[in-house]
ROSE-158988 format. One line per 5 residues: number of its first residue (from 1); their letters; for each residue x, y, z of N, C-alpha, C, CB. Coordinates in Angstrom, 2 decimals, padded with zeros to 5 digits. Atoms other than C-alpha are relative to their C-alpha. Glycine has a CB too. Layout:
<bases>
NUM	a	X:Y:Z:X:Y:Z:X:Y:Z:X:Y:Z  ... $
</bases>
This chain:
<bases>
1	manrf	001.40:-000.23:000.27:074.95:-141.17:-191.94:-000.20:000.12:-001.51:-000.49:001.26:000.73  000.25:000.01:001.44:073.62:-141.88:-195.41:-001.03:001.06:-000.42:-000.48:-001.37:-000.43  001.03:-001.00:000.29:070.77:-139.33:-195.17:-001.02:-000.45:-001.04:000.64:001.26:-000.47  000.98:000.51:000.95:068.43:-141.55:-197.17:-001.37:000.64:000.16:-000.13:-001.49:000.14  001.31:-000.58:-000.25:065.47:-139.77:-195.57:000.08:001.50:000.27:-000.65:-000.70:001.17 $
6	agkta	-000.13:-001.45:-000.15:066.74:-136.18:-195.60:-001.17:000.68:-000.68:001.35:000.50:-000.58  001.13:-000.72:000.56:063.85:-133.80:-196.16:-001.33:-000.72:000.16:000.24:000.26:-001.42  001.22:000.78:-000.21:061.30:-136.46:-195.17:-000.46:000.14:001.45:000.22:-001.50:-000.36  000.58:-000.03:-001.34:058.96:-136.42:-192.19:-000.66:-001.34:000.27:-001.03:001.16:000.15  000.54:001.30:-000.39:058.14:-139.66:-190.39:-000.77:000.14:001.31:001.14:-001.05:000.15 $
11	lvagg	000.75:000.13:-001.24:055.46:-140.28:-187.78:000.14:-001.45:000.45:-001.51:000.40:-000.18  -000.12:001.33:-000.57:056.25:-143.24:-185.55:-000.96:-000.07:001.19:001.49:-000.32:000.44  000.97:000.18:-001.08:053.16:-144.10:-183.52:000.56:-001.05:000.95:-001.41:-000.43:-000.55  -000.64:000.90:-000.97:054.41:-145.73:-180.33:001.52:000.09:-000.10:-000.45:-001.45:-000.23  -001.42:-000.19:000.30:057.84:-144.26:-181.02:000.96:-000.10:001.16:000.17:001.28:-000.60 $
16	tgglg	-000.91:000.10:-001.13:059.22:-144.65:-177.51:000.11:-001.41:000.57:-000.44:000.94:001.09  -000.07:001.38:-000.47:058.58:-148.37:-176.98:001.22:-000.70:-000.60:-001.29:-000.77:-000.37  -001.16:000.76:000.47:061.10:-151.09:-177.79:000.23:000.10:-001.50:-000.14:-001.43:000.37  -000.10:-000.05:001.46:060.48:-151.37:-181.53:-000.06:001.44:-000.49:-001.12:-000.83:-000.65  000.16:-001.38:000.44:059.32:-147.77:-181.95:001.23:000.85:000.23:-001.16:000.63:000.70 $
21	ravsl	-001.23:-000.73:-000.32:062.45:-146.41:-180.29:001.08:-000.29:-001.03:000.51:-000.36:001.42  -001.01:000.39:001.00:064.72:-148.36:-182.65:-000.32:000.61:-001.36:000.10:-001.53:-000.11  000.42:-000.55:001.29:062.71:-147.23:-185.68:000.22:001.52:-000.01:-001.49:-000.34:-000.29  -000.16:-001.46:-000.10:062.69:-143.59:-184.52:001.46:000.40:-000.12:-000.58:000.51:001.33  -001.43:-000.32:000.05:066.45:-143.55:-183.96:000.59:-000.28:-001.37:000.75:-000.79:001.07 $
26	aflne	-000.51:000.32:001.35:067.09:-145.21:-187.33:-000.39:001.09:-000.99:-000.54:-001.37:-000.47  000.42:-001.09:000.89:065.03:-142.58:-189.17:000.78:001.27:000.28:-001.50:000.26:000.15  -000.79:-001.19:-000.34:066.80:-139.79:-187.28:001.41:-000.13:-000.53:000.02:000.21:001.52  -001.37:000.26:000.47:070.15:-141.34:-188.13:000.12:000.15:-001.51:000.45:-001.39:000.42  000.01:-000.11:001.46:069.14:-141.27:-191.80:-000.51:001.36:-000.48:-000.86:-001.11:-000.59 $
31	gakvl	000.29:-001.37:000.40:068.24:-137.58:-191.76:-001.46:000.43:000.02:000.50:000.20:-001.31  001.42:-000.37:-000.01:064.44:-137.65:-191.30:-000.32:000.88:001.20:-000.88:-001.25:000.03  000.63:-000.66:-001.13:062.45:-135.33:-189.11:-001.00:-001.01:000.52:-000.68:001.38:-000.39  000.82:001.07:-000.58:060.65:-137.65:-186.71:-000.94:000.57:001.07:000.89:-001.10:000.61  001.01:-000.30:-001.00:057.44:-137.16:-184.76:-000.45:-001.33:000.58:-001.21:000.80:-000.62 $
36	vtyrs	000.43:001.25:-000.64:056.55:-139.83:-182.22:-001.20:000.28:000.89:001.16:-000.62:000.83  001.03:-000.04:-001.03:053.47:-140.52:-180.17:000.55:-000.77:001.18:-001.38:-000.59:-000.51  -000.46:000.68:-001.21:054.07:-141.53:-176.59:-001.03:000.15:001.09:001.37:000.54:000.46  000.87:-000.10:-001.18:052.28:-142.13:-173.33:000.77:000.47:001.21:-000.67:-001.35:000.30  -000.80:-000.33:-001.17:055.14:-141.67:-170.88:001.02:001.09:-000.33:000.73:-001.26:000.53 $
41	ekefs	-000.95:-001.10:000.18:057.01:-138.36:-170.68:001.43:-000.47:000.27:-000.36:001.18:000.93  -001.32:000.54:-000.35:059.91:-140.25:-169.09:000.61:-000.75:-001.18:-000.10:-000.93:001.24  -000.49:000.74:001.18:060.20:-142.55:-172.14:000.36:000.95:-001.14:-001.04:-001.01:-000.47  -000.32:-000.96:001.05:060.08:-139.58:-174.51:001.30:000.73:000.31:-001.15:001.01:-000.18  -001.24:-000.66:-000.40:062.82:-137.81:-172.55:001.21:-000.91:-000.23:-000.07:000.42:001.48 $
46	alkga	-001.09:000.97:000.22:064.94:-140.98:-172.71:000.31:-000.11:-001.50:-000.38:-001.39:000.57  -000.21:000.05:001.44:064.42:-141.13:-176.49:000.74:001.24:-000.47:-001.33:-000.15:-000.75  -000.68:-001.25:000.35:065.45:-137.46:-176.81:001.48:-000.09:000.34:-000.65:001.20:000.72  -001.39:000.15:-000.41:068.61:-138.25:-174.88:000.76:-000.96:-000.89:000.07:-000.48:001.43  -000.64:001.00:000.87:069.37:-141.30:-177.01:000.23:000.55:-001.40:-000.85:-001.26:-000.07 $
51	agvds	-000.13:-000.57:001.35:068.91:-139.22:-180.18:001.24:000.88:-000.12:-001.25:000.81:-000.35  -001.23:-000.79:000.02:071.91:-137.09:-179.20:-000.10:001.22:-000.90:001.15:-000.85:-000.46  -000.05:-001.17:000.88:072.80:-134.56:-181.90:-001.22:000.07:-000.92:001.28:-000.02:-000.84  001.19:000.02:000.86:069.71:-135.62:-183.87:-001.28:000.41:000.74:-000.18:-001.38:-000.60  001.19:-000.28:-000.80:067.35:-134.65:-181.04:-000.75:001.25:-000.46:000.38:000.15:001.45 $
56	nslng	000.70:-001.19:000.50:066.58:-131.31:-182.69:-000.96:-000.34:-001.14:001.01:001.03:-000.48  000.91:000.46:001.06:064.82:-133.30:-185.47:-001.09:-000.91:000.54:000.79:-000.71:-001.08  000.97:000.89:-000.66:062.67:-135.20:-182.95:-001.02:000.81:000.78:000.73:-000.99:000.93  001.09:-000.60:-000.75:059.30:-134.07:-181.67:-000.95:-001.10:000.44:-000.75:001.08:-000.84  000.94:001.00:-000.49:056.67:-135.89:-179.69:-001.32:000.61:000.42:000.60:-000.75:001.16 $
61	lqvdv	001.33:-000.38:-000.46:053.00:-135.73:-178.87:-000.52:-001.10:000.91:-000.97:000.24:-001.20  000.57:000.98:-000.93:051.49:-137.42:-175.84:-001.44:-000.27:-000.42:000.07:000.50:001.49  001.30:000.36:000.57:048.52:-139.24:-177.34:-000.38:-001.41:000.44:000.04:000.09:-001.55  000.55:001.33:-000.24:046.32:-142.14:-176.30:-000.55:-000.48:-001.34:-001.12:000.00:001.13  000.38:000.43:001.35:046.13:-143.90:-179.67:-001.18:-000.96:-000.02:001.18:-000.64:-000.68 $
66	tnpme	001.23:000.79:-000.05:043.18:-145.97:-178.47:-001.23:000.90:000.13:000.05:-001.00:001.18  001.08:-000.97:-000.14:041.09:-142.79:-178.14:-000.22:000.71:-001.34:000.31:001.03:001.13  000.25:-000.59:001.32:039.48:-141.72:-181.45:000.11:001.53:-000.03:-001.36:-000.40:-000.48  -000.07:-001.46:-000.04:039.21:-138.05:-180.39:001.46:000.48:000.03:-000.76:000.54:001.23  -001.41:-000.39:-000.06:042.92:-137.86:-179.53:000.71:-000.28:-001.32:000.72:-000.74:001.15 $
71	vtglv	-000.61:000.32:001.29:043.89:-139.55:-182.79:-000.43:001.01:-001.06:-000.37:-001.44:-000.44  000.48:-001.03:000.93:041.72:-137.12:-184.75:000.78:001.29:000.20:-001.51:000.25:000.19  -000.79:-001.19:-000.31:043.50:-134.26:-183.00:001.43:-000.12:-000.50:-000.01:000.26:001.48  -001.36:000.25:000.48:046.86:-135.82:-183.84:000.07:000.19:-001.51:000.45:-001.41:000.38  000.00:-000.10:001.46:045.99:-136.11:-187.52:-000.12:001.45:-000.44:-001.16:-000.83:-000.60 $
76	ekvga	000.16:-001.41:000.33:044.88:-132.49:-187.61:001.26:000.81:000.28:-001.16:000.59:000.79  -001.23:-000.72:-000.35:048.11:-131.29:-185.92:001.15:-000.34:-000.94:000.41:-000.32:001.43  -001.17:000.49:000.72:050.53:-133.37:-187.98:000.09:000.54:-001.43:-000.01:-001.50:-000.03  -000.04:-000.45:001.40:049.57:-132.42:-191.52:000.64:-001.04:-000.89:000.77:001.31:-000.11  -000.58:000.90:001.00:051.55:-133.90:-194.41:001.13:-000.84:000.59:000.52:000.81:-001.20 $
81	ldilv	-001.04:000.95:-000.40:053.73:-136.95:-193.83:000.57:-000.69:-001.23:-000.55:-001.05:001.01  -000.60:000.84:001.04:056.12:-138.93:-195.96:-000.01:-001.46:000.41:001.43:000.46:-000.29  -000.16:001.37:-000.52:056.33:-141.99:-193.72:-000.87:-000.15:001.25:001.50:-000.31:000.32  000.77:000.33:-001.19:054.00:-143.60:-191.17:000.37:-001.41:000.44:-001.53:000.11:-000.25  -000.31:001.30:-000.58:055.06:-146.44:-188.89:-000.88:-000.18:001.22:001.52:-000.13:000.36 $
86	navga	000.81:000.31:-001.17:052.62:-148.03:-186.44:000.74:-001.04:000.83:-001.42:-000.53:-000.42  -000.74:000.89:-000.90:054.76:-149.47:-183.67:-000.69:-000.10:001.36:001.43:000.51:000.17  000.78:000.07:-001.24:052.02:-149.31:-181.04:-000.28:-001.46:000.30:-001.33:000.81:-000.10  000.33:001.36:-000.37:051.55:-152.49:-179.11:000.47:-000.31:001.41:000.61:-000.98:-000.98  -000.39:000.48:-001.31:051.95:-154.39:-175.90:-000.19:-001.50:000.03:-000.82:000.70:001.14 $
91	ysggt	000.08:001.45:-000.12:052.29:-157.95:-174.76:-000.06:-000.37:001.47:001.19:-000.69:-000.69  000.12:000.54:-001.35:051.13:-159.65:-171.58:000.18:-001.50:-000.12:-001.38:000.36:000.67  -000.30:001.41:000.23:052.82:-162.99:-171.96:000.01:-000.82:001.27:001.30:-000.13:-000.68  -000.15:000.92:-001.11:053.13:-166.00:-169.79:-001.27:-000.70:000.44:000.55:000.72:001.13  001.28:000.60:-000.40:049.45:-166.81:-169.41:-000.69:-000.55:-001.25:-000.91:001.03:000.72 $
96	plwet	000.75:000.52:001.14:047.60:-169.14:-171.78:-001.26:000.84:-000.23:-000.38:-001.49:000.21  001.16:-000.82:000.36:044.79:-167.35:-173.61:-001.22:-000.39:000.81:-000.30:-000.13:-001.48  001.21:000.46:-000.70:042.12:-169.47:-171.94:000.05:000.32:001.50:-000.18:-001.50:-000.20  -000.12:-000.39:-001.40:043.44:-168.34:-168.52:000.13:001.52:000.16:001.19:-000.69:000.65  -000.15:-001.46:-000.02:043.72:-164.64:-169.44:-001.29:000.65:000.46:000.41:000.53:-001.39 $
101	dpetf	001.20:-000.69:-000.48:041.36:-162.35:-167.58:-000.49:000.98:-001.07:000.28:000.75:001.35  000.59:-000.87:001.03:038.99:-160.22:-169.70:000.64:001.40:-000.06:-001.48:000.15:000.25  -000.60:-001.33:000.00:040.63:-156.93:-168.63:001.33:000.00:-000.75:000.21:000.49:001.45  -001.28:000.10:000.71:044.06:-158.04:-169.87:-000.23:-000.23:-001.48:000.86:-001.14:000.59  000.33:000.25:001.40:042.55:-159.38:-173.09:-000.44:001.29:-000.69:-001.10:-001.07:-000.11 $
106	ekmms	000.48:-001.26:000.58:040.74:-156.07:-173.72:001.15:000.99:-000.18:-001.08:000.61:000.89  -001.15:-000.90:000.12:043.95:-154.11:-173.07:000.86:-000.38:-001.20:000.85:-000.01:001.30  -000.83:000.47:001.13:045.91:-156.24:-175.55:-000.69:000.26:-001.34:000.31:-001.50:000.15  000.74:-000.25:001.24:043.19:-155.96:-178.20:-000.02:001.50:-000.32:-001.46:-000.54:000.11  000.05:-001.44:000.21:042.94:-152.21:-177.70:001.33:000.53:-000.51:-000.40:000.71:001.29 $
111	lnvrs	-001.31:-000.51:000.40:046.67:-151.58:-177.98:000.50:-000.59:-001.32:001.01:-000.29:001.09  -000.57:000.67:001.16:047.49:-154.09:-180.69:-000.88:000.00:-001.25:000.32:-001.39:000.36  000.92:000.05:001.15:044.37:-154.03:-182.90:-000.75:001.32:-000.15:-000.99:-001.16:000.16  000.84:-001.20:000.08:042.11:-151.10:-182.09:000.80:001.24:-000.38:-000.71:000.23:001.32  -000.81:-001.19:000.29:044.91:-148.52:-182.19:000.32:000.13:-001.48:001.29:-000.04:000.81 $
116	gfi	-000.26:-000.04:001.43:045.78:-149.45:-185.76:-001.24:000.33:-000.81:000.56:-001.30:-000.46  001.26:-000.29:000.66:042.15:-149.31:-186.78:-000.35:001.49:000.10:-001.13:-000.85:000.59  000.33:-001.42:-000.23:041.64:-145.88:-185.23:000.96:000.87:-000.77:000.06:000.35:001.51 $
</bases>
């Protein structure tokens, strides 16, 4: 462990998904304190387990990052940060855009675009 981020606090929005999990574990491995947002308690528990000895430097908040009120609450709780990573996103592949139903399109826009805006 190089501890390049010792003494730093990182917020990884979407920290339990595929990319977010890898980023969260990398920051922990480098000595950062990491806070992640998540939607699934099961995924957060799995991340805690994967963090091993670094799990004491990992905290999570269950937040719907597409909801402005919840994001405002998150910002108020978190306070000062050194690092912010937005790893929120989802993908519904396999269907051409012109065949995608409006509900799926709205979900993808909300998770991949709106969440970053909020």
